[in-house]
C-alpha positions in Angstrom: -9.9 70.0 160.3 -7.7 70.9 157.3 -6.4 67.9 155.3 -3.5 68.2 152.8 -3.4 65.8 149.9 0.2 65.0 148.8 1.4 62.6 146.1 4.1 62.8 143.6 2.7 59.9 141.4 -1.0 60.9 141.8 -3.1 61.7 138.8 -5.1 64.9 139.0 -8.3 62.8 138.6 -7.5 60.8 141.8 -6.6 64.0 143.7 -9.9 65.7 142.6 -11.8 62.6 143.6 -10.2 62.6 147.1 -10.8 66.3 147.5 -14.5 65.8 146.6 -14.8 62.9 149.1 -13.2 65.0 151.8 -15.6 67.9 151.0 -18.6 65.6 151.1 -17.5 64.4 154.5 -17.2 68.0 155.8 -13.4 68.4 155.7 -11.5 71.4 154.2 -8.7 70.1 152.0 -6.0 71.3 149.6 -3.7 69.5 147.2 0.1 70.3 147.4 3.4 69.2 145.9 5.6 71.6 147.9 5.9 70.1 151.3 6.2 73.5 153.0 2.4 73.6 152.7 2.1 70.5 154.8 2.4 72.6 158.0 -0.9 74.2 157.0 -2.7 70.9 157.4 -3.9 69.0 160.5 -3.5 65.7 158.6 -1.7 64.9 155.4 -3.0 62.2 153.1 -0.2 60.6 151.1 -1.1 58.6 148.0 1.1 56.0 146.2 1.5 53.2 148.8 4.5 52.7 150.9 6.8 54.2 148.3 4.7 57.4 148.2 4.8 57.7 152.0 8.6 57.1 152.1 9.1 59.7 149.4 6.9 62.2 151.2 8.7 61.6 154.6 12.1 61.9 152.9 11.3 65.3 151.7 9.2 66.5 154.7 12.1 66.5 157.2 10.9 69.2 159.6 7.2 68.5 159.2 5.5 66.7 162.1 1.9 66.7 160.7 0.3 63.2 161.0 0.3 61.2 157.8 -2.4 58.8 156.5 -0.9 56.6 153.8 -3.3 55.4 151.1 -2.6 52.8 148.4 -4.3 53.4 145.1 -4.4 49.7 144.4 -5.4 46.6 146.5 -1.8 46.1 147.7 -1.6 47.4 151.2 1.8 48.0 152.8 3.2 48.8 156.2 3.0 52.6 155.9 0.0 52.9 153.5 -2.4 50.5 155.2 -5.7 51.6 153.6 -7.0 51.4 150.1 -8.4 54.4 148.3 -11.9 52.9 148.2 -11.8 52.6 152.0 -11.3 56.4 152.5 -14.9 57.3 153.3 -15.1 54.9 156.3 -11.8 56.1 157.6 -13.0 59.7 157.3 -15.9 58.9 159.7 -13.3 57.6 162.2 -11.3 60.7 161.8 -14.3 62.9 162.4 -15.0 61.0 165.7 -11.3 61.2 166.6 -11.3 57.4 166.7 -7.6 56.9 165.7 -4.2 56.6 167.2 -1.2 58.5 165.9 1.8 56.2 165.7 5.3 57.6 165.9 7.5 56.0 163.3 11.2 56.0 164.2 13.8 57.4 161.8 17.5 57.0 161.8 19.8 60.0 161.9 23.0 59.5 159.9 26.3 61.4 159.9 28.8 60.8 157.2 32.3 62.2 157.7 30.8 64.3 160.5 28.0 65.8 158.3 24.3 65.2 158.9 22.3 63.6 156.2 18.5 63.3 155.9 16.9 61.1 158.5 16.0 57.7 157.0 12.9 55.7 157.6 13.6 52.0 157.0 17.3 51.3 156.8 20.8 52.6 155.9 23.3 50.8 153.9 26.9 52.1 154.3 29.6 50.9 152.1 33.0 52.1 151.0 33.3 53.8 147.6 35.9 51.2 146.6 34.9 47.6 146.5 36.6 45.1 148.9 38.0 47.8 151.1 37.6 47.8 154.8 36.1 50.8 156.6 35.8 51.7 160.3 32.3 52.4 161.6 31.0 53.4 165.0 27.4 53.1 166.1 26.2 55.7 168.6 22.8 55.8 170.1 21.9 59.1 171.8 25.5 60.0 171.7 26.7 56.8 173.5 29.1 54.5 171.6 27.5 51.0 171.6 29.5 49.3 168.8 32.8 49.8 166.9 34.0 47.6 164.1 35.7 47.4 160.7 34.1 45.7 157.6 33.4 46.3 154.0 29.9 47.6 154.8 27.0 47.6 157.2 23.2 47.8 157.0 21.3 49.4 159.9 17.5 49.0 160.1 14.8 50.5 162.3 
């Protein structure tokens, strides 16, 4: 199994440590900053907690490689649920294929008929001018389910 190591806020020392841990566990790995290389991996490890995972997913739009989010500190999140020090025990589970890949929903957004990047958590849509009403339509799978006017709307997954 080839594992890609991604992380915009990762120090080289941490990346080297992870690469060494992966090698010791029998995994082939490579470090990358350009997400086009993510397709070369069977699994991508993303460092930097939930923010790191969100940043990675924001830029890896057409990549469907499974992601394992890792927090470098002891503050676990929703997307990065393991700490760096726990990596060796999780690698044993990966070797045994003792894991579940969870599909995380993303929201597709069109603004003035133009597609934007899919978003992970929520979308806040407001007018460019304060205290101005706008019309918005919510469609799910092409079907209109809501139509309203307001000064803004927040849509969450």
